[in-house]
C-alpha positions in Angstrom: -109.0 28.8 -41.1 -112.6 28.4 -39.8 -114.3 25.3 -38.6 -117.1 24.5 -41.1 -119.9 22.0 -41.1 -121.1 20.2 -44.3 -124.4 22.1 -44.1 -122.6 25.4 -43.9 -120.4 24.5 -46.8 -123.3 23.6 -49.0 -125.2 26.7 -48.0 -122.2 28.8 -48.9 -121.8 27.1 -52.2 -125.4 27.9 -53.1 -125.1 31.5 -51.9 -121.9 32.0 -53.9 -123.4 30.5 -57.0 -126.5 32.6 -56.8 -124.4 35.8 -56.3 -122.1 35.1 -59.2 -124.6 33.7 -61.7 -127.9 35.6 -62.3 -129.2 32.5 -64.1 -128.8 30.3 -61.0 -132.0 29.3 -59.2 -132.8 27.2 -56.1 -136.1 25.3 -55.9 -137.7 22.4 -54.0 -140.0 21.5 -51.1 -139.5 23.9 -48.2 -136.2 25.3 -49.5 -137.5 28.9 -49.3 -139.0 30.3 -46.2 -138.1 27.2 -44.0 -134.6 27.0 -45.4 -134.8 23.3 -46.1 -135.4 20.4 -43.7 -131.7 20.3 -42.9 -131.3 24.1 -43.3 -129.0 23.8 -46.2 -130.9 26.7 -48.0 -131.3 28.8 -44.8 -131.4 32.5 -45.5 -131.1 32.2 -49.3 -134.6 33.4 -50.0 -134.2 36.4 -47.8 -131.1 37.4 -49.6 -132.0 36.6 -53.2 -135.8 36.8 -53.2 -138.7 34.5 -54.0 -138.0 34.7 -57.8 -134.7 32.9 -57.4 -135.2 30.7 -54.3 -138.7 29.3 -54.2 -140.8 26.5 -52.8 -142.5 24.0 -54.9 -145.5 21.7 -54.4 -144.9 18.2 -53.0 -144.5 16.8 -56.5 -141.0 15.5 -57.3 -141.8 14.6 -60.9 -142.9 18.2 -61.4 -139.8 19.5 -59.7 -137.6 17.6 -62.1 -139.7 18.4 -65.2 -139.8 22.1 -64.4 -136.0 22.1 -63.7 -135.5 20.6 -67.2 -137.7 23.3 -68.8 -135.8 26.0 -67.0 -132.4 24.6 -68.0 -133.5 24.5 -71.6 -134.7 28.1 -71.3 -131.2 29.2 -70.2 -131.4 29.0 -66.4 -129.2 27.0 -64.1 -131.6 25.4 -61.7 -130.5 23.6 -58.5 -133.5 21.6 -57.3 -133.8 19.6 -54.1 -135.5 16.3 -53.5 -136.2 16.5 -49.8 -135.2 12.9 -49.1 -133.7 10.1 -51.0 -136.8 7.9 -51.0 -138.9 10.9 -52.3 -136.8 11.1 -55.5 -138.3 8.0 -57.0 -141.4 9.6 -58.5 -139.1 11.9 -60.5 -137.2 9.0 -62.1 -139.2 9.0 -65.3 -138.3 12.7 -65.9 -134.7 12.1 -65.0 -134.2 8.9 -67.0 -136.4 9.6 -70.0 -135.7 13.3 -70.5 -133.0 15.0 -68.4 -130.3 12.4 -69.0 -131.1 12.1 -72.7 -131.5 15.6 -73.9 -127.9 16.3 -74.9 -127.8 13.1 -77.0 -131.4 13.7 -78.3 -130.2 17.0 -79.6 -127.0 15.6 -81.1 -124.9 17.5 -78.6 -126.4 20.9 -79.3 -128.5 21.3 -76.2 -126.8 21.3 -72.8 -128.8 20.7 -69.6 -127.1 22.6 -66.8 -129.1 21.5 -63.8 -128.3 19.9 -60.4 -130.6 17.7 -58.4 -129.6 17.7 -54.8 -130.6 14.6 -52.8 -130.0 14.2 -49.0 -129.3 10.4 -48.9 -128.4 7.3 -46.9 -129.0 6.4 -43.3 -127.6 7.0 -39.9 -130.0 9.7 -38.6 -132.8 7.6 -37.1 -135.3 8.6 -39.7 -138.6 7.0 -40.8 -139.3 4.8 -43.8 -138.5 6.3 -47.2 -136.0 8.7 -45.5 -132.8 6.6 -45.6 -132.4 5.2 -49.1 -129.2 4.7 -51.0 -130.3 5.0 -54.7 -127.0 5.9 -56.3 -126.9 2.8 -58.5 -130.1 3.8 -60.3 -128.6 7.2 -61.3 -125.0 5.9 -61.9 -126.5 3.3 -64.4 -128.4 6.1 -66.3 -126.2 7.2 -69.1 -126.1 11.0 -69.5 -126.0 11.8 -65.8 -123.0 12.8 -63.6 -123.2 11.5 -60.0 -121.3 13.2 -57.2 -121.1 12.2 -53.5 -119.0 14.4 -51.2 -117.8 13.1 -47.8 -116.4 16.3 -46.2 -117.4 20.0 -45.9 -114.7 21.5 -48.0 -115.1 18.9 -50.7 -118.9 19.4 -50.6 -118.4 23.1 -51.3 -116.0 22.4 -54.2 -118.1 19.7 -55.7 -121.4 21.6 -55.5 -119.8 24.7 -57.2 -118.4 22.5 -59.9 -121.7 20.7 -60.4 -123.6 24.0 -60.8 -121.1 25.2 -63.3 -121.2 21.9 -65.3 -123.1 22.0 -68.6 -124.6 18.5 -68.0 -127.1 17.3 -65.4 -125.6 16.3 -62.1 -127.1 14.2 -59.3 -125.6 15.5 -56.1 -126.0 13.1 -53.2 -125.5 14.6 -49.7 -124.8 12.1 -47.0 -127.2 13.3 -44.3 -125.4 11.6 -41.4 -122.4 13.8 -42.2 -124.3 17.1 -42.4 -123.0 18.1 -39.0 -119.5 16.9 -39.4 -116.8 19.6 -39.1 -113.6 20.4 -40.9 -111.1 23.3 -40.8 -110.8 25.0 -44.2 -111.5 27.9 -46.5 -114.5 27.9 -48.9 -113.3 29.1 -52.3 -113.1 27.7 -55.8 -109.3 28.0 -55.8 -107.8 24.6 -56.5 -111.2 22.9 -56.6 -110.9 19.4 -58.2 -113.0 18.8 -61.3 -115.9 16.3 -61.2 -114.4 12.8 -61.8 -111.4 13.2 -59.6 -111.1 11.0 -56.5 -108.7 11.5 -53.6 -106.5 9.5 -51.3 -107.6 10.4 -47.8 -105.2 8.1 -46.0 -102.0 6.6 -47.4 -101.2 2.9 -47.0 -99.3 0.0 -48.6 -101.1 -3.2 -47.5 -104.7 -2.8 -48.7 -106.9 -0.2 -50.5 -110.3 0.6 -49.1 -112.6 2.3 -51.6 -115.6 4.2 -50.4 -117.7 7.4 -50.8 -120.1 9.5 -48.7 -120.5 8.8 -45.1 -118.7 5.5 -45.3 -115.4 7.3 -45.9 -115.3 8.2 -42.2 -116.0 4.6 -41.1 -113.3 3.4 -43.5 -110.8 5.8 -42.0 -111.8 4.6 -38.5 -111.3 0.9 -39.6 -107.9 1.8 -41.2 -106.8 3.5 -38.0 -107.7 0.4 -36.0 -106.0 -1.9 -38.5 -102.8 0.1 -38.1 -102.9 0.3 -34.3 -104.0 -3.2 -33.6 -102.3 -5.2 -36.3 -99.8 -3.0 -38.1 -101.7 -3.2 -41.3 -101.4 0.1 -43.3 -104.6 0.8 -45.3 -104.9 3.3 -48.1 -108.4 4.9 -48.1 -109.7 6.2 -51.4 -112.7 8.6 -51.5 -114.3 8.3 -54.9 -116.1 11.7 -54.6 -117.5 11.1 -58.1 -119.3 7.9 -59.2 -119.8 9.1 -62.7 -117.3 9.8 -64.1 -115.2 7.4 -62.0 -111.6 8.1 -61.4 -110.3 4.9 -62.9 -106.7 6.0 -62.9 -106.6 6.7 -59.2 -108.4 3.5 -58.4 -106.1 1.4 -60.6 -102.9 3.1 -59.3 -103.9 2.5 -55.7 -104.9 -1.2 -56.0 -101.8 -2.0 -58.2 -99.7 -0.6 -55.4 -101.4 -2.5 -52.5 -102.5 -5.6 -54.3 -105.6 -5.9 -52.2 -109.0 -4.1 -52.1 -112.2 -3.7 -50.1 -115.1 -1.7 -51.3 -117.5 -0.1 -48.8 -121.0 1.4 -49.3 -124.3 1.7 -47.5 -126.6 0.4 -50.3 -127.5 -3.3 -50.5 -124.8 -5.5 -52.0 -126.6 -7.0 -55.0 -126.0 -4.9 -58.1 -124.8 -2.0 -55.9 -122.3 0.5 -57.2 -119.6 -1.5 -55.4 -120.1 -4.3 -58.0 -119.0 -1.8 -60.7 -116.0 -0.8 -58.7 -115.0 -4.4 -58.2 -115.4 -5.2 -61.9 -113.2 -2.2 -62.8 -110.5 -3.3 -60.3 -110.5 -6.9 -61.7 -110.3 -5.7 -65.3 -107.5 -3.2 -64.7 -105.5 -4.8 -61.9 -106.0 -8.6 -62.2 -102.3 -9.4 -62.5 -101.6 -7.3 -59.4 -104.2 -8.7 -57.1 -103.0 -10.9 -54.2 -106.6 -11.7 -52.9 -110.2 -11.5 -54.0 -111.8 -8.1 -53.8 -114.3 -7.9 -51.0 -117.4 -5.7 -50.4 -118.8 -4.5 -47.2 -122.3 -3.1 -47.7 -125.8 -2.8 -46.4 -127.9 -6.1 -46.4 -130.1 -7.1 -49.3 -133.3 -6.0 -47.5 -135.4 -2.8 -47.5 -133.9 -0.2 -45.2 -134.9 -1.2 -41.6 -136.6 0.8 -38.9 -134.4 3.3 -37.1 -134.0 1.0 -34.1 -132.2 -1.5 -36.3 -130.2 0.6 -38.6 -127.0 0.2 -36.6 -127.2 -3.5 -37.5 -127.8 -2.7 -41.2 -125.1 -0.1 -41.9 -121.5 -1.3 -42.5 -119.8 -1.0 -39.1 -116.1 -0.3 -38.4 -115.8 -3.9 -37.2 -117.2 -5.3 -40.5 -114.8 -3.1 -42.5 -111.9 -4.2 -40.3 -112.9 -7.8 -40.7 -112.8 -7.5 -44.5 -109.4 -5.8 -44.3 -108.1 -8.7 -42.2 -109.5 -11.3 -44.6 -107.8 -9.8 -47.7 -104.5 -9.1 -46.0 -104.4 -12.6 -44.5 -105.3 -14.3 -47.7 
């Protein structure tokens, strides 16, 4: 098996989709000749031509609107919003049209498009480059929302997203772009969208996370085991919409305790939905209140301060200690 970065996995997923499906297209700001800011689309224009991999103006609303039009015309567009904070001008197209078209057409009109968004912090970027807007999209009925945390999963989930008949918002945790994993990139055994996974078994507490925070949750779980003998089960949601409620419920019912971790601010963050679902489905099994470890309720800070903003291993470990000692 080869060692693969998350960037390489995403690049290969796009390459394979373009090769296998003549209707697949890649578009966005600098995705063509430059190969993307993070080089996720590197080499694709040379291989497939400017008719299938092409640059757009700096106009996110137009990118989303054109992608919708192409999807309605029978194409399978994969568009990129260059950074998370740049995606906001496209929200009207996404919320008012892309998410609603299947329902507007009484189920007769699929919208097979993917919007890729490099998201979240940890890379020392400037303002508007480190947002965590997943709650906006997860709250928008009609969209599927996917967040990989590892290279092989990123490949599988992007291939599944491109093949899906409904619109998918695909968040790519940019701080994990250069993370590495041994594995093979193929669609064999690929999990469907809406399937979470247990990345670390445990019996004393469940930590639920997604994206870049999965790695930090694993680090906190390792310390809990080494320092205190607390065995933490770590659940990677992978998909926020649809949410794997069966896996979530099964894990928390087994451990009786839960901590939810994400980068976005706490208030009305996606973690609130996870906590609500846990309480609804597992109330009689809970041995302690469900805790959240999140970003603070402030705009994303300057790069020099982001280490104080992002959930740290110590903060996650502290929450584990609180719920297991309750």
